[in-house]
BALOBA-1460 file (C-alpha; in Angstrom, 3 decimals):
// residues 342
<rec num="1" residu="m" x="26.212" y="-17.445" z="20.711"/>
<rec num="2" residu="n" x="23.108" y="-15.079" z="19.917"/>
<rec num="3" residu="a" x="20.564" y="-17.050" z="17.570"/>
<rec num="4" residu="a" x="19.819" y="-15.468" z="13.772"/>
<rec num="5" residu="p" x="17.143" y="-12.833" z="13.700"/>
<rec num="6" residu="a" x="13.610" y="-13.910" z="12.798"/>
<rec num="7" residu="s" x="12.806" y="-13.456" z="9.117"/>
<rec num="8" residu="l" x="9.873" y="-12.252" z="8.519"/>
<rec num="9" residu="d" x="7.757" y="-14.719" z="7.473"/>
<rec num="10" residu="d" x="8.514" y="-16.739" z="10.672"/>
<rec num="11" residu="r" x="7.500" y="-13.909" z="12.830"/>
<rec num="12" residu="l" x="4.054" y="-13.102" z="11.213"/>
<rec num="13" residu="a" x="4.069" y="-16.685" z="11.246"/>
<rec num="14" residu="r" x="3.577" y="-16.646" z="14.950"/>
<rec num="15" residu="a" x="1.645" y="-13.635" z="15.570"/>
<rec num="16" residu="l" x="-1.646" y="-15.502" z="13.752"/>
<rec num="17" residu="a" x="-0.094" y="-18.752" z="14.999"/>
<rec num="18" residu="p" x="-1.744" y="-18.735" z="18.150"/>
<rec num="19" residu="f" x="-5.706" y="-18.578" z="15.670"/>
<rec num="20" residu="l" x="-5.215" y="-21.701" z="14.313"/>
<rec num="21" residu="e" x="-5.616" y="-23.635" z="18.139"/>
<rec num="22" residu="e" x="-9.020" y="-21.812" z="18.242"/>
<rec num="23" residu="p" x="-11.868" y="-23.855" z="18.127"/>
<rec num="24" residu="a" x="-12.949" y="-25.120" z="15.205"/>
<rec num="25" residu="r" x="-14.515" y="-21.743" z="13.191"/>
<rec num="26" residu="p" x="-12.542" y="-19.583" z="10.900"/>
<rec num="27" residu="a" x="-11.809" y="-16.490" z="12.179"/>
<rec num="28" residu="l" x="-12.482" y="-13.485" z="10.462"/>
<rec num="29" residu="l" x="-10.131" y="-10.629" z="9.128"/>
<rec num="30" residu="a" x="-10.888" y="-7.087" z="8.318"/>
<rec num="31" residu="v" x="-8.287" y="-6.354" z="5.102"/>
<rec num="32" residu="s" x="-8.992" y="-2.412" z="3.538"/>
<rec num="33" residu="g" x="-6.474" y="-3.258" z="1.207"/>
<rec num="34" residu="g" x="-3.413" y="-2.103" z="2.088"/>
<rec num="35" residu="p" x="-0.144" y="-3.650" z="3.081"/>
<rec num="36" residu="d" x="-0.296" y="-4.033" z="6.676"/>
<rec num="37" residu="s" x="-3.459" y="-5.856" z="5.988"/>
<rec num="38" residu="t" x="-2.714" y="-7.474" z="2.481"/>
<rec num="39" residu="a" x="0.259" y="-8.814" z="4.223"/>
<rec num="40" residu="l" x="-2.281" y="-9.867" z="7.259"/>
<rec num="41" residu="m" x="-4.818" y="-11.769" z="4.966"/>
<rec num="42" residu="h" x="-0.934" y="-13.757" z="2.998"/>
<rec num="43" residu="a" x="0.078" y="-14.713" z="5.997"/>
<rec num="44" residu="a" x="-3.347" y="-15.777" z="7.183"/>
<rec num="45" residu="a" x="-3.233" y="-17.763" z="3.573"/>
<rec num="46" residu="r" x="-0.441" y="-19.334" z="4.220"/>
<rec num="47" residu="a" x="-0.986" y="-20.874" z="8.031"/>
<rec num="48" residu="g" x="-4.197" y="-22.404" z="6.702"/>
<rec num="49" residu="r" x="-6.799" y="-20.405" z="4.405"/>
<rec num="50" residu="d" x="-9.585" y="-22.371" z="5.851"/>
<rec num="51" residu="r" x="-9.452" y="-20.936" z="8.849"/>
<rec num="52" residu="f" x="-10.519" y="-17.003" z="7.339"/>
<rec num="53" residu="r" x="-12.640" y="-15.531" z="5.487"/>
<rec num="54" residu="v" x="-11.738" y="-11.530" z="4.577"/>
<rec num="55" residu="a" x="-13.949" y="-9.069" z="5.070"/>
<rec num="56" residu="t" x="-13.364" y="-5.470" z="2.245"/>
<rec num="57" residu="v" x="-15.524" y="-2.493" z="4.738"/>
<rec num="58" residu="d" x="-16.517" y="0.086" z="1.784"/>
<rec num="59" residu="h" x="-17.206" y="3.201" z="3.356"/>
<rec num="60" residu="a" x="-17.619" y="4.576" z="0.113"/>
<rec num="61" residu="l" x="-15.586" y="7.561" z="1.416"/>
<rec num="62" residu="r" x="-14.080" y="8.050" z="-1.452"/>
<rec num="63" residu="p" x="-14.096" y="7.135" z="-5.933"/>
<rec num="64" residu="g" x="-12.395" y="4.035" z="-6.621"/>
<rec num="65" residu="s" x="-13.750" y="2.925" z="-3.295"/>
<rec num="66" residu="a" x="-15.122" y="-0.468" z="-4.869"/>
<rec num="67" residu="d" x="-12.637" y="-0.844" z="-7.628"/>
<rec num="68" residu="e" x="-10.673" y="-1.716" z="-4.710"/>
<rec num="69" residu="a" x="-12.957" y="-3.706" z="-2.042"/>
<rec num="70" residu="l" x="-12.643" y="-5.827" z="-5.733"/>
<rec num="71" residu="g" x="-9.770" y="-5.671" z="-5.768"/>
<rec num="72" residu="v" x="-8.910" y="-7.060" z="-2.586"/>
<rec num="73" residu="g" x="-11.526" y="-9.702" z="-3.614"/>
<rec num="74" residu="r" x="-9.490" y="-10.657" z="-6.284"/>
<rec num="75" residu="l" x="-6.489" y="-11.032" z="-4.616"/>
<rec num="76" residu="a" x="-8.648" y="-13.145" z="-1.407"/>
<rec num="77" residu="a" x="-9.312" y="-15.443" z="-4.020"/>
<rec num="78" residu="e" x="-5.551" y="-15.566" z="-5.945"/>
<rec num="79" residu="l" x="-4.955" y="-16.841" z="-1.899"/>
<rec num="80" residu="g" x="-8.472" y="-19.373" z="-1.734"/>
<rec num="81" residu="l" x="-9.570" y="-17.494" z="0.425"/>
<rec num="82" residu="v" x="-14.005" y="-16.950" z="0.635"/>
<rec num="83" residu="h" x="-14.230" y="-12.040" z="0.435"/>
<rec num="84" residu="t" x="-17.356" y="-10.529" z="0.819"/>
<rec num="85" residu="i" x="-17.178" y="-6.579" z="0.113"/>
<rec num="86" residu="l" x="-19.452" y="-4.575" z="2.990"/>
<rec num="87" residu="t" x="-20.382" y="-1.613" z="2.122"/>
<rec num="88" residu="w" x="-21.240" y="1.582" z="4.210"/>
<rec num="89" residu="d" x="-24.839" y="3.180" z="2.601"/>
<rec num="90" residu="a" x="-25.657" y="4.898" z="5.974"/>
<rec num="91" residu="p" x="-26.112" y="8.640" z="5.382"/>
<rec num="92" residu="r" x="-22.694" y="10.196" z="6.900"/>
<rec num="93" residu="h" x="-22.441" y="14.194" z="7.507"/>
<rec num="94" residu="g" x="-20.505" y="16.514" z="10.728"/>
<rec num="95" residu="s" x="-17.282" y="16.816" z="11.127"/>
<rec num="96" residu="r" x="-16.413" y="13.364" z="12.999"/>
<rec num="97" residu="i" x="-16.338" y="11.748" z="9.523"/>
<rec num="98" residu="q" x="-13.379" y="9.364" z="10.628"/>
<rec num="99" residu="a" x="-14.460" y="8.723" z="14.027"/>
<rec num="100" residu="s" x="-17.917" y="7.909" z="12.273"/>
<rec num="101" residu="a" x="-16.824" y="5.287" z="9.748"/>
<rec num="102" residu="r" x="-15.118" y="3.423" z="11.841"/>
<rec num="103" residu="g" x="-17.284" y="3.057" z="15.038"/>
<rec num="104" residu="a" x="-19.340" y="1.626" z="10.887"/>
<rec num="105" residu="r" x="-16.351" y="-0.334" z="9.922"/>
<rec num="106" residu="y" x="-16.834" y="-2.444" z="13.579"/>
<rec num="107" residu="k" x="-20.754" y="-2.574" z="13.174"/>
<rec num="108" residu="l" x="-20.796" y="-3.720" z="9.325"/>
<rec num="109" residu="l" x="-17.642" y="-6.520" z="10.674"/>
<rec num="110" residu="t" x="-19.423" y="-7.540" z="13.991"/>
<rec num="111" residu="d" x="-22.366" y="-8.343" z="12.580"/>
<rec num="112" residu="h" x="-21.063" y="-10.155" z="9.692"/>
<rec num="113" residu="a" x="-19.209" y="-12.513" z="12.335"/>
<rec num="114" residu="g" x="-22.493" y="-13.269" z="13.695"/>
<rec num="115" residu="r" x="-23.869" y="-13.746" z="10.271"/>
<rec num="116" residu="i" x="-20.859" y="-17.129" z="9.006"/>
<rec num="117" residu="g" x="-20.599" y="-18.284" z="13.602"/>
<rec num="118" residu="t" x="-16.864" y="-16.683" z="14.672"/>
<rec num="119" residu="g" x="-15.898" y="-15.781" z="17.330"/>
<rec num="120" residu="l" x="-12.916" y="-13.576" z="16.398"/>
<rec num="121" residu="i" x="-11.998" y="-10.188" z="14.514"/>
<rec num="122" residu="l" x="-8.186" y="-10.205" z="13.435"/>
<rec num="123" residu="t" x="-6.906" y="-6.515" z="12.274"/>
<rec num="124" residu="a" x="-4.080" y="-5.519" z="11.123"/>
<rec num="125" residu="h" x="-2.813" y="-2.564" z="13.752"/>
<rec num="126" residu="t" x="0.532" y="-1.724" z="13.391"/>
<rec num="127" residu="l" x="2.925" y="-0.875" z="16.446"/>
<rec num="128" residu="d" x="2.904" y="2.625" z="14.154"/>
<rec num="129" residu="d" x="-0.604" y="3.024" z="14.777"/>
<rec num="130" residu="q" x="-0.432" y="1.865" z="18.393"/>
<rec num="131" residu="a" x="2.288" y="5.538" z="18.023"/>
<rec num="132" residu="e" x="0.047" y="7.330" z="17.103"/>
<rec num="133" residu="t" x="-2.814" y="6.581" z="18.805"/>
<rec num="134" residu="v" x="-1.064" y="7.215" z="21.513"/>
<rec num="135" residu="l" x="0.239" y="10.415" z="21.417"/>
<rec num="136" residu="m" x="-3.221" y="11.178" z="20.021"/>
<rec num="137" residu="r" x="-4.461" y="10.738" z="24.330"/>
<rec num="138" residu="l" x="-1.312" y="11.829" z="25.194"/>
<rec num="139" residu="i" x="-1.901" y="15.495" z="24.040"/>
<rec num="140" residu="a" x="-6.102" y="15.166" z="24.516"/>
<rec num="141" residu="g" x="-5.043" y="14.593" z="28.332"/>
<rec num="142" residu="s" x="-5.949" y="10.967" z="28.888"/>
<rec num="143" residu="g" x="-5.097" y="9.080" z="32.362"/>
<rec num="144" residu="p" x="-3.729" y="5.395" z="32.376"/>
<rec num="145" residu="s" x="-6.428" y="4.180" z="30.420"/>
<rec num="146" residu="g" x="-6.527" y="6.431" z="27.650"/>
<rec num="147" residu="l" x="-1.922" y="5.761" z="27.423"/>
<rec num="148" residu="a" x="-2.538" y="1.925" z="27.301"/>
<rec num="149" residu="g" x="-3.429" y="2.385" z="23.758"/>
<rec num="150" residu="m" x="-4.777" y="0.101" z="21.292"/>
<rec num="151" residu="r" x="-5.761" y="-3.887" z="23.474"/>
<rec num="152" residu="d" x="-3.674" y="-6.874" z="21.749"/>
<rec num="153" residu="e" x="-7.863" y="-7.794" z="21.761"/>
<rec num="154" residu="r" x="-11.072" y="-6.298" z="23.102"/>
<rec num="155" residu="p" x="-14.616" y="-7.302" z="23.104"/>
<rec num="156" residu="l" x="-17.213" y="-6.152" z="20.599"/>
<rec num="157" residu="a" x="-20.612" y="-7.916" z="20.740"/>
<rec num="158" residu="p" x="-21.421" y="-11.399" z="23.145"/>
<rec num="159" residu="g" x="-19.401" y="-13.751" z="21.684"/>
<rec num="160" residu="i" x="-16.904" y="-11.658" z="19.156"/>
<rec num="161" residu="r" x="-13.520" y="-10.302" z="20.042"/>
<rec num="162" residu="l" x="-11.534" y="-7.659" z="18.262"/>
<rec num="163" residu="v" x="-7.493" y="-8.867" z="18.141"/>
<rec num="164" residu="r" x="-4.683" y="-7.250" z="16.494"/>
<rec num="165" residu="p" x="-2.309" y="-10.050" z="16.535"/>
<rec num="166" residu="f" x="0.597" y="-7.537" z="14.440"/>
<rec num="167" residu="l" x="1.185" y="-4.595" z="16.890"/>
<rec num="168" residu="s" x="4.498" y="-5.799" z="18.229"/>
<rec num="169" residu="l" x="5.410" y="-5.279" z="14.117"/>
<rec num="170" residu="s" x="6.625" y="-1.744" z="12.576"/>
<rec num="171" residu="k" x="4.493" y="-0.682" z="9.002"/>
<rec num="172" residu="a" x="7.940" y="-1.011" z="7.117"/>
<rec num="173" residu="d" x="8.127" y="-4.495" z="8.197"/>
<rec num="174" residu="l" x="4.884" y="-5.184" z="6.342"/>
<rec num="175" residu="v" x="5.456" y="-3.384" z="3.400"/>
<rec num="176" residu="a" x="9.070" y="-5.368" z="2.681"/>
<rec num="177" residu="y" x="6.589" y="-8.389" z="3.332"/>
<rec num="178" residu="c" x="4.383" y="-7.795" z="0.977"/>
<rec num="179" residu="e" x="6.821" y="-6.798" z="-1.486"/>
<rec num="180" residu="m" x="9.612" y="-9.054" z="-0.714"/>
<rec num="181" residu="h" x="6.034" y="-11.102" z="-1.804"/>
<rec num="182" residu="r" x="5.001" y="-8.817" z="-4.815"/>
<rec num="183" residu="l" x="2.149" y="-8.601" z="-3.163"/>
<rec num="184" residu="p" x="-0.292" y="-5.400" z="-4.916"/>
<rec num="185" residu="f" x="-1.234" y="-3.003" z="-2.240"/>
<rec num="186" residu="l" x="-3.040" y="0.452" z="-1.403"/>
<rec num="187" residu="r" x="-1.830" y="3.449" z="-0.450"/>
<rec num="188" residu="d" x="-4.671" y="5.274" z="1.988"/>
<rec num="189" residu="p" x="-4.728" y="9.184" z="0.938"/>
<rec num="190" residu="s" x="-6.512" y="10.300" z="3.921"/>
<rec num="191" residu="n" x="-2.961" y="9.349" z="4.830"/>
<rec num="192" residu="t" x="-1.304" y="11.734" z="3.811"/>
<rec num="193" residu="d" x="-4.291" y="14.268" z="4.074"/>
<rec num="194" residu="e" x="-4.376" y="16.804" z="7.052"/>
<rec num="195" residu="r" x="-7.111" y="16.806" z="7.399"/>
<rec num="196" residu="f" x="-6.969" y="14.802" z="9.672"/>
<rec num="197" residu="t" x="-5.110" y="15.068" z="12.819"/>
<rec num="198" residu="r" x="-3.463" y="11.268" z="11.719"/>
<rec num="199" residu="a" x="-1.750" y="12.512" z="9.173"/>
<rec num="200" residu="r" x="-0.049" y="15.319" z="10.866"/>
<rec num="201" residu="l" x="0.814" y="13.797" z="13.334"/>
<rec num="202" residu="r" x="3.319" y="10.855" z="11.334"/>
<rec num="203" residu="r" x="4.217" y="14.125" z="9.813"/>
<rec num="204" residu="l" x="5.272" y="14.770" z="13.285"/>
<rec num="205" residu="l" x="6.971" y="11.428" z="14.629"/>
<rec num="206" residu="p" x="10.081" y="11.498" z="12.792"/>
<rec num="207" residu="l" x="10.438" y="14.817" z="14.492"/>
<rec num="208" residu="l" x="9.964" y="13.755" z="17.922"/>
<rec num="209" residu="a" x="11.897" y="10.334" z="17.211"/>
<rec num="210" residu="e" x="14.796" y="12.762" z="16.327"/>
<rec num="211" residu="e" x="14.246" y="13.383" z="20.503"/>
<rec num="212" residu="g" x="13.925" y="9.663" z="20.917"/>
<rec num="213" residu="l" x="10.198" y="9.771" z="21.626"/>
<rec num="214" residu="n" x="10.209" y="6.854" z="18.441"/>
<rec num="215" residu="a" x="6.925" y="4.864" z="17.906"/>
<rec num="216" residu="a" x="8.795" y="1.543" z="20.006"/>
<rec num="217" residu="r" x="8.916" y="4.075" z="23.625"/>
<rec num="218" residu="l" x="5.558" y="5.645" z="22.744"/>
<rec num="219" residu="a" x="4.836" y="1.928" z="22.277"/>
<rec num="220" residu="r" x="6.509" y="1.079" z="25.313"/>
<rec num="221" residu="l" x="4.287" y="3.382" z="26.919"/>
<rec num="222" residu="a" x="0.936" y="1.713" z="26.611"/>
<rec num="223" residu="v" x="2.045" y="-1.867" z="27.644"/>
<rec num="224" residu="r" x="3.245" y="0.370" z="30.807"/>
<rec num="225" residu="a" x="-0.033" y="2.303" z="31.984"/>
<rec num="226" residu="g" x="-1.980" y="-1.108" z="30.233"/>
<rec num="227" residu="r" x="-0.128" y="-2.890" z="33.526"/>
<rec num="228" residu="d" x="-1.334" y="0.810" z="36.125"/>
<rec num="229" residu="d" x="-4.430" y="0.296" z="34.299"/>
<rec num="230" residu="a" x="-5.224" y="-3.178" z="34.676"/>
<rec num="231" residu="a" x="-4.475" y="-3.031" z="38.466"/>
<rec num="232" residu="l" x="-6.636" y="-0.472" z="38.488"/>
<rec num="233" residu="r" x="-9.639" y="-1.532" z="36.873"/>
<rec num="234" residu="q" x="-9.568" y="-4.699" z="39.859"/>
<rec num="235" residu="r" x="-9.543" y="-2.471" z="42.360"/>
<rec num="236" residu="a" x="-12.064" y="-0.493" z="41.389"/>
<rec num="237" residu="e" x="-13.983" y="-3.013" z="40.215"/>
<rec num="238" residu="a" x="-13.416" y="-4.588" z="44.002"/>
<rec num="239" residu="v" x="-14.931" y="-0.934" z="46.490"/>
<rec num="240" residu="r" x="-17.332" y="-0.623" z="43.129"/>
<rec num="241" residu="s" x="-19.168" y="-3.745" z="43.904"/>
<rec num="242" residu="e" x="-18.902" y="-3.505" z="47.744"/>
<rec num="243" residu="i" x="-19.976" y="0.495" z="47.569"/>
<rec num="244" residu="m" x="-23.081" y="0.207" z="45.146"/>
<rec num="245" residu="r" x="-26.917" y="-0.796" z="45.040"/>
<rec num="246" residu="t" x="-29.828" y="-0.238" z="42.701"/>
<rec num="247" residu="d" x="-31.550" y="2.116" z="43.387"/>
<rec num="248" residu="k" x="-35.141" y="3.005" z="41.614"/>
<rec num="249" residu="g" x="-34.370" y="2.875" z="38.803"/>
<rec num="250" residu="g" x="-30.700" y="4.209" z="39.051"/>
<rec num="251" residu="l" x="-27.602" y="3.641" z="41.581"/>
<rec num="252" residu="r" x="-26.573" y="4.460" z="44.597"/>
<rec num="253" residu="l" x="-23.288" y="4.712" z="46.845"/>
<rec num="254" residu="d" x="-22.011" y="4.911" z="49.542"/>
<rec num="255" residu="g" x="-20.560" y="7.964" z="49.819"/>
<rec num="256" residu="q" x="-18.254" y="8.183" z="52.673"/>
<rec num="257" residu="r" x="-17.265" y="4.944" z="52.136"/>
<rec num="258" residu="l" x="-15.949" y="6.482" z="48.690"/>
<rec num="259" residu="r" x="-13.673" y="9.165" z="49.834"/>
<rec num="260" residu="r" x="-11.559" y="7.072" z="51.598"/>
<rec num="261" residu="e" x="-10.481" y="5.463" z="48.558"/>
<rec num="262" residu="p" x="-7.754" y="7.030" z="46.955"/>
<rec num="263" residu="c" x="-8.820" y="9.670" z="43.887"/>
<rec num="264" residu="a" x="-7.622" y="7.387" z="40.900"/>
<rec num="265" residu="i" x="-10.500" y="4.968" z="42.457"/>
<rec num="266" residu="v" x="-13.035" y="7.039" z="43.058"/>
<rec num="267" residu="l" x="-12.776" y="8.524" z="39.724"/>
<rec num="268" residu="r" x="-13.244" y="4.789" z="37.561"/>
<rec num="269" residu="v" x="-16.125" y="3.997" z="40.580"/>
<rec num="270" residu="v" x="-18.164" y="7.018" z="39.804"/>
<rec num="271" residu="d" x="-17.243" y="6.666" z="35.817"/>
<rec num="272" residu="a" x="-18.631" y="1.936" z="35.833"/>
<rec num="273" residu="a" x="-21.644" y="4.456" z="37.301"/>
<rec num="274" residu="l" x="-22.140" y="6.853" z="34.804"/>
<rec num="275" residu="d" x="-21.909" y="4.555" z="32.337"/>
<rec num="276" residu="t" x="-23.942" y="2.161" z="33.765"/>
<rec num="277" residu="v" x="-26.948" y="4.599" z="34.449"/>
<rec num="278" residu="a" x="-26.408" y="6.660" z="31.417"/>
<rec num="279" residu="p" x="-28.615" y="6.943" z="28.718"/>
<rec num="280" residu="v" x="-28.320" y="5.624" z="24.792"/>
<rec num="281" residu="h" x="-27.806" y="7.082" z="22.559"/>
<rec num="282" residu="e" x="-26.600" y="6.475" z="17.985"/>
<rec num="283" residu="a" x="-24.540" y="9.379" z="18.360"/>
<rec num="284" residu="p" x="-22.602" y="9.434" z="22.591"/>
<rec num="285" residu="v" x="-20.763" y="12.350" z="22.894"/>
<rec num="286" residu="p" x="-16.507" y="11.579" z="23.454"/>
<rec num="287" residu="k" x="-16.215" y="11.638" z="27.000"/>
<rec num="288" residu="r" x="-13.664" y="14.342" z="28.985"/>
<rec num="289" residu="l" x="-11.261" y="12.727" z="31.612"/>
<rec num="290" residu="e" x="-11.498" y="16.178" z="32.499"/>
<rec num="291" residu="r" x="-15.693" y="16.919" z="33.151"/>
<rec num="292" residu="l" x="-15.029" y="13.462" z="35.557"/>
<rec num="293" residu="e" x="-12.251" y="15.559" z="37.403"/>
<rec num="294" residu="a" x="-14.423" y="18.459" z="37.849"/>
<rec num="295" residu="l" x="-17.723" y="16.980" z="39.113"/>
<rec num="296" residu="v" x="-15.060" y="14.006" z="41.064"/>
<rec num="297" residu="l" x="-12.356" y="15.522" z="42.662"/>
<rec num="298" residu="d" x="-13.763" y="20.108" z="42.861"/>
<rec num="299" residu="a" x="-16.411" y="19.219" z="43.785"/>
<rec num="300" residu="l" x="-18.453" y="15.512" z="44.861"/>
<rec num="301" residu="l" x="-15.186" y="14.845" z="46.873"/>
<rec num="302" residu="p" x="-15.613" y="18.245" z="49.009"/>
<rec num="303" residu="a" x="-19.481" y="17.522" z="49.719"/>
<rec num="304" residu="l" x="-18.741" y="14.494" z="50.623"/>
<rec num="305" residu="a" x="-16.112" y="15.347" z="53.241"/>
<rec num="306" residu="e" x="-18.224" y="18.950" z="54.655"/>
<rec num="307" residu="g" x="-21.260" y="16.445" z="55.086"/>
<rec num="308" residu="r" x="-23.414" y="19.007" z="52.301"/>
<rec num="309" residu="a" x="-25.431" y="18.057" z="49.307"/>
<rec num="310" residu="l" x="-24.485" y="17.673" z="46.204"/>
<rec num="311" residu="r" x="-26.812" y="18.137" z="43.259"/>
<rec num="312" residu="r" x="-25.094" y="17.508" z="39.307"/>
<rec num="313" residu="t" x="-25.043" y="16.788" z="35.964"/>
<rec num="314" residu="l" x="-22.642" y="14.481" z="33.183"/>
<rec num="315" residu="r" x="-23.240" y="12.684" z="30.844"/>
<rec num="316" residu="g" x="-26.881" y="13.142" z="30.652"/>
<rec num="317" residu="v" x="-27.231" y="11.580" z="34.676"/>
<rec num="318" residu="l" x="-28.132" y="13.606" z="37.013"/>
<rec num="319" residu="i" x="-25.431" y="12.820" z="40.342"/>
<rec num="320" residu="e" x="-26.843" y="14.127" z="43.871"/>
<rec num="321" residu="a" x="-25.299" y="13.761" z="46.979"/>
<rec num="322" residu="d" x="-27.395" y="13.950" z="50.577"/>
<rec num="323" residu="g" x="-25.880" y="15.783" z="54.034"/>
<rec num="324" residu="e" x="-25.528" y="11.278" z="55.013"/>
<rec num="325" residu="g" x="-22.523" y="10.602" z="52.320"/>
<rec num="326" residu="t" x="-25.151" y="9.107" z="50.849"/>
<rec num="327" residu="i" x="-25.253" y="9.561" z="46.232"/>
<rec num="328" residu="r" x="-27.958" y="9.066" z="44.064"/>
<rec num="329" residu="l" x="-27.627" y="8.502" z="40.561"/>
<rec num="330" residu="v" x="-30.745" y="8.197" z="37.934"/>
<rec num="331" residu="a" x="-30.787" y="9.953" z="34.197"/>
<rec num="332" residu="a" x="-31.117" y="13.022" z="34.173"/>
<rec num="333" residu="p" x="-35.205" y="14.641" z="32.978"/>
<rec num="334" residu="p" x="-34.822" y="16.038" z="28.574"/>
<rec num="335" residu="r" x="-34.243" y="19.358" z="28.643"/>
<rec num="336" residu="k" x="-37.343" y="21.752" z="27.866"/>
<rec num="337" residu="a" x="-37.181" y="22.784" z="24.390"/>
<rec num="338" residu="p" x="-36.189" y="26.194" z="24.184"/>
<rec num="339" residu="d" x="-39.828" y="28.512" z="22.906"/>
<rec num="340" residu="r" x="-38.894" y="30.429" z="20.485"/>
<rec num="341" residu="r" x="-42.010" y="31.815" z="20.489"/>
<rec num="342" residu="r" x="-42.241" y="35.745" z="20.377"/>
């Protein structure tokens, strides 16, 4: 006889149980006031309010955001949780406002975690969020690393991890949890604002689900891609440690040894080398897999096979291969500003 399905209360409690076993430092909950993070906050308070703190990031992107953050604070107080509002008050500009806000949010949360002495930040990303992420990356032409979507956890800073305990739960489950416990929650208008990619994909997902590509299958794709990504990453790391050496302010790679590896491994080794040498920018340009493929598959590997010299630049890194098969990477010299004098 099959066991009865676990209740919503039990499922959320099980998702949070591992964080009650962590060392005595409290975990920090990132709570925006939407149904997902409100459910996270309520379930955490029931599991052990002394083990959690709450922070709300006010991005100040729309009128009323400060009042919304205060509302989260009132509910946190009712639940017996310590709450802090973190305000993003830096200048914001450009077309990638959501990406900038996301970066600022994690920076504010990480800094606050350091101040309160916690090594864990918990967010309420759901199965639906994972499906949207995978679909976005599929459209962008990502490889296994991108299609693995959001990880259950990842490092944010030395000694601080970002953890997503609700990735196996649907948004509908968390809305139902809030309604069951009569919890007030907010609805972010940007979720339906079709200027933003995720909002447009939310309109598309039901149509894909009718053809069988539902959120659960997209999330399963992420698991499978993550499995393959981990194996490729492990092999690439072993090759990198074998063939990569520091060299005069940059790196030197044994190209003849490298080219004997499958293309997927070569791409990863070169990608890691570029990351090591590339200058740090305040607003880094997103990496494009097709640019890395053009460098490695269309230029570098043929040059190594034919014993030709090569000189290319990517991500602010100068990549040179000599006729003997040695690859050197150094920071590219800054570009000269154009002379605008007439």
